[in-house]
C-alpha positions as CSV (number, residue, x, y, z in Angstrom):
1,M,-132.7,60.6,199.5
2,R,-131.2,63.5,201.4
3,T,-131.2,61.6,204.7
4,G,-129.4,58.7,203.0
5,M,-126.8,61.0,201.5
6,K,-126.1,62.5,204.9
7,G,-125.5,59.0,206.1
8,L,-123.0,58.4,203.4
9,L,-121.3,61.7,204.2
10,S,-121.2,60.7,207.8
11,L,-119.4,57.4,207.0
12,F,-117.0,59.3,204.8
13,C,-116.4,61.8,207.6
14,G,-116.0,59.2,210.5
15,A,-114.6,60.3,213.8
16,A,-111.0,60.1,215.1
17,F,-108.9,61.9,217.7
18,L,-108.9,65.7,218.0
19,A,-105.8,67.7,217.1
20,G,-105.0,71.4,217.2
21,P,-105.4,73.9,214.4
22,P,-102.8,73.7,211.6
23,L,-100.2,76.4,211.5
24,L,-99.5,78.7,208.6
25,S,-96.4,78.2,206.5
26,G,-95.3,79.7,203.2
27,A,-93.0,82.2,204.9
28,G,-95.9,83.4,207.0
29,L,-98.1,84.4,204.0
30,P,-101.8,83.8,204.5
31,Y,-102.2,82.8,200.8
32,P,-99.0,81.0,199.7
33,V,-99.1,79.7,196.1
34,V,-98.0,76.1,195.6
35,D,-95.8,75.3,192.6
36,T,-97.5,73.6,189.7
37,G,-95.0,70.7,189.8
38,Q,-93.9,71.0,186.1
39,T,-90.2,70.4,185.6
40,R,-90.1,69.8,181.9
41,C,-90.3,72.3,179.0
42,F,-92.6,71.8,176.1
43,G,-93.1,73.0,172.5
44,D,-96.5,72.5,170.8
45,R,-95.6,68.9,169.8
46,G,-94.0,67.5,172.9
47,P,-91.2,67.9,175.4
48,I,-88.1,69.9,174.4
49,P,-84.8,70.7,176.2
50,C,-85.4,73.7,178.3
51,P,-84.1,76.7,176.3
52,A,-81.3,78.9,177.6
53,P,-82.3,82.2,179.2
54,G,-83.2,84.7,176.4
55,E,-83.7,82.0,173.8
56,P,-87.1,81.4,172.0
57,L,-89.6,79.6,174.3
58,S,-87.5,80.3,177.4
59,G,-89.4,81.5,180.5
60,Q,-91.6,78.4,180.8
61,D,-93.2,77.1,184.0
62,A,-90.4,74.6,184.5
63,Q,-87.7,77.3,184.5
64,F,-89.1,78.9,187.7
65,E,-89.5,77.2,191.1
66,G,-91.9,78.3,193.8
67,A,-93.0,76.6,197.0
68,Q,-92.9,72.9,196.3
69,P,-95.9,70.7,197.2
70,S,-95.4,69.1,200.6
71,Y,-98.1,67.0,202.3
72,K,-98.1,65.1,205.6
73,D,-100.4,62.2,206.4
74,L,-101.6,62.8,209.9
75,G,-102.7,59.2,210.3
76,D,-106.3,60.1,211.3
77,G,-107.9,60.5,207.8
78,V,-106.5,64.0,207.5
79,V,-103.7,65.3,205.2
80,E,-101.9,68.5,206.1
81,D,-100.6,70.8,203.3
82,E,-97.4,72.1,204.8
83,V,-97.3,75.0,202.4
84,T,-100.8,76.4,202.7
85,G,-101.6,75.4,206.2
86,L,-104.8,73.8,205.0
87,E,-105.9,70.4,206.3
88,W,-107.9,68.1,204.0
89,V,-110.1,65.0,204.3
90,Q,-108.0,62.2,202.8
91,A,-110.8,59.9,201.6
92,R,-112.7,60.3,198.4
93,G,-116.3,61.2,199.3
94,P,-119.4,60.0,197.5
95,L,-121.1,61.9,194.6
96,V,-123.4,64.5,196.1
97,S,-125.4,67.5,195.0
98,W,-123.9,70.9,195.7
99,Q,-126.4,71.6,198.5
100,E,-125.6,68.2,200.1
101,A,-121.9,69.0,199.9
102,M,-122.5,72.4,201.6
103,D,-124.8,70.9,204.3
104,G,-122.6,67.9,204.9
105,A,-119.6,69.9,206.1
106,K,-121.2,70.6,209.5
107,D,-121.7,66.8,210.1
108,C,-118.1,65.9,209.2
109,R,-116.0,64.6,212.1
110,V,-112.8,63.3,210.4
111,G,-109.9,63.6,212.8
112,G,-112.4,64.5,215.6
113,H,-112.8,68.0,214.1
114,R,-116.0,70.0,213.9
115,D,-114.8,72.9,211.7
116,W,-114.8,71.3,208.3
117,R,-116.0,73.4,205.3
118,L,-116.5,72.9,201.6
119,P,-113.4,74.6,200.1
120,G,-113.5,77.7,197.9
121,V,-112.3,77.2,194.4
122,K,-108.9,78.8,195.1
123,A,-108.2,76.3,197.9
124,L,-109.1,73.5,195.5
125,V,-106.7,74.9,192.9
126,S,-103.9,74.7,195.4
127,L,-104.1,70.9,195.1
128,I,-103.7,70.7,191.3
129,D,-100.6,69.0,190.1
130,Y,-100.0,70.0,186.5
131,R,-98.0,66.9,185.7
132,G,-101.3,65.0,185.2
133,R,-103.0,64.1,182.0
134,S,-106.2,62.3,181.0
135,G,-106.1,59.4,178.6
136,D,-108.5,56.9,177.1
137,S,-108.6,54.8,180.2
138,A,-107.7,55.0,183.9
139,G,-104.5,53.1,183.3
140,D,-103.5,55.6,180.6
141,S,-104.3,58.6,182.8
142,V,-102.5,60.4,185.6
143,P,-104.7,62.5,188.0
144,Y,-103.9,66.1,188.5
145,L,-103.7,65.3,192.2
146,D,-101.1,63.7,194.5
147,T,-102.8,60.3,194.9
148,H,-100.1,59.1,197.2
149,F,-101.8,61.2,199.9
150,F,-105.4,61.7,198.6
151,G,-108.1,59.2,197.8
152,F,-109.2,59.4,194.2
153,A,-111.6,57.7,191.7
154,F,-112.2,58.0,188.0
155,G,-115.7,58.4,186.5
156,D,-117.7,55.1,186.6
157,T,-117.8,54.2,182.9
158,A,-119.6,51.0,183.7
159,S,-122.6,53.1,184.8
160,G,-122.5,55.3,181.8
161,A,-120.4,58.1,183.1
162,R,-117.3,59.5,181.3
163,L,-113.9,58.7,182.6
164,I,-113.5,62.4,183.4
165,D,-116.8,62.7,185.3
166,A,-115.2,62.9,188.7
167,Q,-115.1,66.6,189.4
168,D,-115.0,68.3,192.9
169,W,-117.5,70.9,194.0
170,S,-116.2,74.2,195.5
171,S,-118.2,76.6,197.7
172,T,-117.7,79.3,195.0
173,P,-120.9,80.1,193.0
174,D,-120.8,81.4,189.5
175,L,-122.5,84.8,189.6
176,S,-123.6,84.5,185.9
177,P,-125.8,81.8,184.5
178,T,-123.9,79.5,182.1
179,M,-125.2,77.6,179.1
180,G,-127.8,80.2,178.6
181,G,-129.5,80.0,182.0
182,D,-127.9,77.3,184.4
183,R,-127.2,78.2,188.0
184,S,-123.7,77.0,188.4
185,V,-120.9,76.6,190.9
186,F,-117.1,76.4,190.2
187,G,-115.3,73.2,190.6
188,V,-112.1,71.4,189.7
189,N,-111.6,68.4,187.5
190,F,-108.6,66.5,188.8
191,I,-108.7,64.2,185.8
192,D,-108.3,66.8,183.1
193,G,-106.9,69.6,185.1
194,R,-109.5,72.2,184.2
195,V,-111.4,74.7,186.4
196,K,-115.0,75.2,185.3
197,S,-118.4,76.3,186.4
198,Y,-120.7,73.3,186.7
199,P,-124.5,73.5,186.6
200,R,-126.3,72.6,189.9
201,W,-129.0,70.7,188.0
202,D,-128.8,68.2,185.2
203,R,-130.7,69.6,182.2
204,R,-131.7,66.2,180.8
205,S,-132.9,64.5,183.9
206,G,-134.0,67.6,186.0
207,E,-132.2,66.0,188.9
208,P,-129.4,67.7,191.0
209,K,-126.0,67.3,189.4
210,K,-123.7,65.2,191.6
211,L,-119.9,65.8,192.0
212,H,-117.5,64.8,194.7
213,A,-116.8,66.9,197.8
214,R,-113.5,67.0,199.8
215,Y,-113.7,69.1,203.0
216,V,-111.0,71.4,204.3
217,R,-110.2,73.2,207.5
218,G,-107.7,75.7,208.8
219,N,-106.3,78.9,207.4
220,P,-109.6,80.7,206.6
221,A,-107.7,83.5,204.9
222,Y,-106.6,81.3,202.1
223,G,-107.8,82.6,198.8
224,R,-108.2,86.2,200.0
225,N,-106.1,88.8,198.2
226,D,-104.6,91.9,199.9
227,F,-103.7,94.3,197.2
228,E,-101.6,97.4,197.6
229,P,-101.2,99.6,194.5
230,R,-97.8,101.2,194.0
231,K,-96.7,104.4,192.3
232,D,-94.5,102.4,189.9
233,G,-97.5,100.9,188.1
234,T,-97.4,97.6,190.0
235,V,-99.9,96.0,192.4
236,L,-98.5,94.0,195.3
237,D,-100.6,91.2,196.7
238,K,-99.5,91.1,200.3
239,A,-101.3,87.8,200.8
240,T,-99.4,85.9,198.1
241,G,-96.2,88.0,197.9
242,L,-96.7,88.3,194.2
243,D,-96.1,91.7,192.5
244,W,-98.2,92.3,189.4
245,A,-98.1,94.7,186.5
246,R,-101.2,96.9,186.8
247,D,-101.6,97.0,183.0
248,D,-102.0,94.1,180.6
249,S,-100.3,93.7,177.3
250,G,-103.0,95.7,175.5
251,R,-103.0,93.1,172.6
252,G,-103.4,89.4,172.0
253,M,-100.5,87.2,171.0
254,D,-99.7,83.5,170.7
255,W,-97.8,81.6,173.5
256,P,-94.3,81.9,172.1
257,Q,-94.9,85.6,171.7
258,A,-96.2,85.8,175.3
259,L,-93.0,84.3,176.6
260,A,-91.0,86.8,174.5
261,F,-93.1,89.6,175.8
262,A,-91.9,88.8,179.3
263,R,-88.3,88.6,178.2
264,E,-88.5,91.9,176.4
265,A,-90.0,93.5,179.5
266,D,-87.0,92.4,181.4
267,A,-84.6,93.7,178.8
268,R,-86.1,97.2,179.0
269,R,-86.6,97.2,182.8
270,Y,-90.4,97.6,182.5
271,L,-91.7,99.7,185.4
272,G,-88.1,99.7,186.8
273,H,-87.7,95.9,187.2
274,D,-85.8,93.2,185.4
275,D,-87.3,90.1,186.9
276,W,-90.6,89.8,185.1
277,R,-92.1,86.4,184.1
278,L,-95.2,85.0,182.6
279,P,-97.2,83.7,185.6
280,D,-97.8,80.0,186.0
281,A,-101.4,78.7,186.1
282,K,-101.7,78.8,189.9
283,E,-100.2,82.2,190.2
284,L,-102.5,83.8,187.6
285,Q,-105.6,82.1,189.1
286,T,-105.0,83.9,192.4
287,L,-106.0,87.1,190.7
288,V,-109.5,86.0,189.8
289,D,-112.2,87.9,191.7
290,Y,-115.2,85.5,191.7
291,R,-117.4,88.3,193.0
292,R,-117.2,89.9,189.6
293,A,-118.4,88.8,186.2
294,P,-119.2,90.5,182.9
295,D,-122.9,89.8,183.0
296,V,-123.3,91.0,186.6
297,T,-120.8,93.7,187.3
298,D,-120.1,94.7,183.7
299,S,-116.4,94.1,184.4
300,P,-113.7,91.5,184.2
301,A,-113.4,89.0,187.1
302,I,-110.5,90.9,188.7
303,D,-110.1,93.8,191.2
304,P,-110.6,97.2,189.5
305,L,-107.1,98.2,190.6
306,F,-106.0,96.3,187.5
307,H,-106.5,97.5,184.0
308,C,-108.0,95.0,181.5
309,T,-108.3,95.7,177.8
310,A,-111.8,95.3,176.6
311,I,-112.5,93.0,173.6
312,T,-115.5,91.8,171.6
313,D,-116.2,88.1,172.2
314,E,-117.4,85.4,169.8
315,A,-121.1,86.4,170.4
316,G,-120.3,90.0,169.5
317,R,-120.6,91.4,173.1
318,K,-118.2,93.5,175.1
319,D,-116.0,91.2,177.0
320,W,-112.5,90.9,178.5
321,P,-109.6,88.6,177.5
322,W,-108.2,85.3,178.5
323,Y,-104.6,85.5,179.8
324,W,-101.7,83.1,179.0
325,T,-99.8,81.3,181.7
326,S,-96.4,79.7,181.4
327,T,-97.9,76.3,182.2
328,T,-98.4,73.6,179.5
329,H,-101.5,71.5,179.6
330,L,-100.3,67.9,179.0
331,D,-103.7,66.7,177.8
332,N,-103.3,68.5,174.5
333,L,-99.8,70.2,174.8
334,G,-101.6,73.6,174.6
335,A,-100.9,76.2,177.2
336,V,-103.1,77.0,180.1
337,Y,-105.0,80.3,180.2
338,V,-107.3,81.9,182.8
339,C,-110.6,83.5,181.7
340,F,-111.1,87.0,183.2
341,G,-114.0,87.4,180.8
342,R,-116.7,84.9,179.7
343,A,-115.5,81.3,179.0
344,M,-117.1,81.1,175.6
345,G,-118.2,77.9,173.9
346,F,-120.3,77.0,170.8
347,V,-123.3,75.0,171.9
348,R,-125.8,73.2,169.8
349,P,-129.3,72.3,171.1
350,P,-130.1,68.6,171.7
351,D,-132.3,68.5,168.6
352,G,-129.3,69.4,166.5
353,G,-130.6,72.8,165.6
354,R,-128.6,75.9,165.0
355,G,-125.9,76.5,167.6
356,S,-124.8,79.7,169.3
357,W,-122.0,81.2,171.4
358,L,-122.6,81.1,175.1
359,D,-120.6,81.5,178.3
360,V,-120.2,77.8,179.1
361,H,-117.8,77.8,182.0
362,G,-117.9,81.2,183.6
363,A,-115.5,84.1,184.2
364,G,-112.7,82.6,186.3
365,A,-112.5,79.3,184.4
366,V,-109.1,77.8,183.7
367,R,-108.7,76.0,180.3
368,S,-106.1,75.8,177.5
369,D,-105.5,76.9,173.9
370,P,-103.2,75.8,171.1
371,K,-99.9,77.6,171.5
372,T,-99.6,78.6,167.9
373,G,-101.6,78.6,164.7
374,S,-104.9,80.2,163.6
375,A,-108.1,80.2,165.6
376,S,-109.9,79.9,162.2
377,R,-109.2,76.2,162.3
378,W,-111.8,75.9,165.0
379,P,-114.7,78.1,163.9
380,Q,-117.1,76.3,166.3
381,G,-114.7,75.6,169.1
382,R,-113.5,72.2,170.3
383,G,-114.5,69.7,173.0
384,P,-117.9,68.7,174.4
385,Q,-118.9,72.3,175.1
386,G,-117.3,73.7,172.0
387,D,-114.7,75.7,173.9
388,A,-113.8,78.7,171.9
389,V,-110.2,78.8,170.5
390,R,-108.5,82.2,170.3
391,V,-104.7,81.4,170.3
392,D,-104.0,85.1,170.6
393,N,-104.5,85.7,174.3
394,Y,-103.3,88.5,176.5
395,V,-100.5,88.8,179.1
396,R,-100.2,90.1,182.6
397,L,-96.7,90.0,184.0
398,V,-95.7,89.0,187.5
399,R,-92.6,89.1,189.6
400,G,-91.6,88.1,193.2
401,G,-93.4,85.7,195.4
402,G,-90.3,83.9,196.5
403,V,-90.0,82.3,193.1
404,K,-86.5,81.7,191.7
405,A,-85.3,81.0,188.2
406,V,-83.9,77.4,187.7
407,E,-82.8,75.3,184.8
408,G,-85.5,72.9,183.7
409,Q,-84.8,69.4,184.7
410,Q,-84.8,66.8,182.0
411,H,-85.3,63.8,184.3
412,P,-86.8,65.2,187.5
413,A,-86.7,63.4,190.8
414,P,-89.9,63.1,192.9
415,L,-90.7,66.2,194.9
416,A,-90.0,66.2,198.6
417,G,-92.7,64.7,200.8
418,R,-93.7,62.2,198.1
419,S,-93.2,58.5,197.7
420,P,-93.4,56.9,194.2
421,A,-96.8,55.5,193.3
422,R,-95.0,52.4,191.9
423,P,-91.5,51.1,192.3
424,S,-88.9,53.2,190.4
425,M,-87.6,52.1,187.1
426,A,-84.4,50.8,188.7
427,P,-85.7,47.2,189.4
428,W,-86.3,46.5,185.7
429,Q,-83.2,48.0,184.2
430,P,-81.2,45.5,182.1
431,S,-78.9,43.4,184.2
432,G,-75.2,44.1,184.1
433,R,-72.6,41.6,182.8
434,G,-72.5,38.5,184.9
435,S,-76.0,39.0,186.4
436,R,-78.2,36.0,186.8
437,P,-81.1,35.7,184.4
438,E,-83.6,35.4,187.3
439,A,-82.6,39.0,188.3
440,F,-84.7,40.4,185.5
441,Q,-88.1,41.6,186.7
442,K,-91.1,42.4,184.4
443,P,-91.1,46.1,183.7
444,P,-94.1,48.3,184.5
445,E,-97.0,48.4,182.1
446,E,-96.3,52.0,181.1
447,A,-92.8,50.9,179.9
448,I,-94.3,48.1,177.8
449,H,-97.1,50.3,176.5
450,A,-94.7,53.0,175.3
451,C,-93.0,50.5,172.9
452,Q,-96.1,49.0,171.4
453,G,-95.8,48.9,167.7
454,R,-92.1,49.9,167.9
455,Q,-88.9,48.1,167.1
456,P,-85.8,47.6,169.4
457,G,-83.7,50.7,169.3
458,D,-86.6,53.1,168.7
459,L,-86.6,56.3,170.7
460,V,-89.8,57.0,172.7
461,T,-91.0,59.3,175.4
462,L,-92.5,57.4,178.4
463,T,-95.1,59.0,180.8
464,T,-94.6,57.8,184.3
465,P,-97.5,57.3,186.7
466,R,-96.8,60.7,188.2
467,G,-96.9,62.4,184.8
468,D,-93.2,63.0,184.2
469,L,-92.0,62.5,180.7
470,V,-88.8,60.4,180.3
471,D,-86.8,59.9,177.1
472,C,-86.3,56.2,176.5
473,R,-85.1,53.6,174.0
474,C,-87.0,50.4,173.3
475,Q,-85.2,47.3,174.3
476,E,-86.2,43.6,173.9
477,K,-85.5,41.1,176.7
478,Q,-86.9,37.7,177.5
479,G,-89.6,38.2,174.8
480,L,-90.7,41.7,176.1
481,L,-90.2,45.0,174.3
482,F,-90.1,47.8,176.8
483,A,-88.8,51.4,177.3
484,V,-85.5,51.9,179.1
485,P,-84.5,55.5,180.2
486,L,-81.6,56.9,178.2
487,N,-79.9,58.1,181.3
488,R,-79.7,54.6,182.9
């Protein structure tokens, strides 16, 4: 089996011409953080107009702009990330075991290069586009990945897999066993936007678990922090340019309160600064130290230069918190958090016996929680692994990094370096007075889907193939009811 898989990996990594090593960008930083892509603001029920500075719910991801994603197709099966300096294999590789993924890198010859490697989890996270969302079908889903540049495939439901079973391995092992004993490795699910630790072996079949592998080259310093503690109580990461508060909030709070915590820190010039913000999902994940874990180092998964408040987790053990980000998770309209302690879940045995609380996804996992409400609504967690729900998570503030405050865009344009996945909405806008009937073109499926069960004139929110949310009104033309943007 192993020989056959190496053959598949060789086909996936076919040869082409040789090019020079990629150059660093991101203002010369070795670990530049790529923006999440979010340009809309959200409440806990859907999109909202971005609040004015100082107003409740202001300070969201969309109201700050970092280094925008920018990719270049090199034409030889390689995609260059012009922000990070990383080069990626463009094609979607086969499903392989983690060991096969690790071993296959040395045989990869895409672009004529011989220095491919399996990426660390921080490099994989740089590719996440937080405008994605998973739906009930591939047609109702938008990957958390720019599929204009990268090959992608959903889980093969015809073969019994779930739609979301299309995760990518990283080279980053989880130091702690998960699910009560599994040897695991961190990976990214570009269908549901989560970062989790995945077992190397399938418990039911006893066979190696198989995920996808996408190789990377260039900028070997990517993902390595370079911390410098300062006398004012901040810690500068010279690799990312981000300046962090050494201490956390010291208490848990819901998401609106977390945004308010950052605003209040500004107002009182916390640590002598007035430009604090709640970090976005990618910024906060840069702080994770995957060489540390509660069950191995008796510490949170972060450099000891930072102070983390100790808590007691769902299993009654000493642990460390999850921390809010400013990023909304469009799958459930919760907010993204990063686990610096155990990623707890309530797991029942296959025989239906009594369940228990376990670390199901590892310290360093990235998941999401409801923005408001009471955790008591979910006494045994939610989702397939019973992810614990806390609602009251902690805060660590950030500033700097070349990020600037902007007004959230209500109808964002595509980011630079991208081309639309499908034609824009313009070709199916209603014809003007005097236009010929044959000028009408059938609208895209998502425009028709948005108005199913609706009446002409109803207001709806349409999700574009790229994951942007657009306010629309349902209109009937030539027997079709479809959504037309309000700004058209």
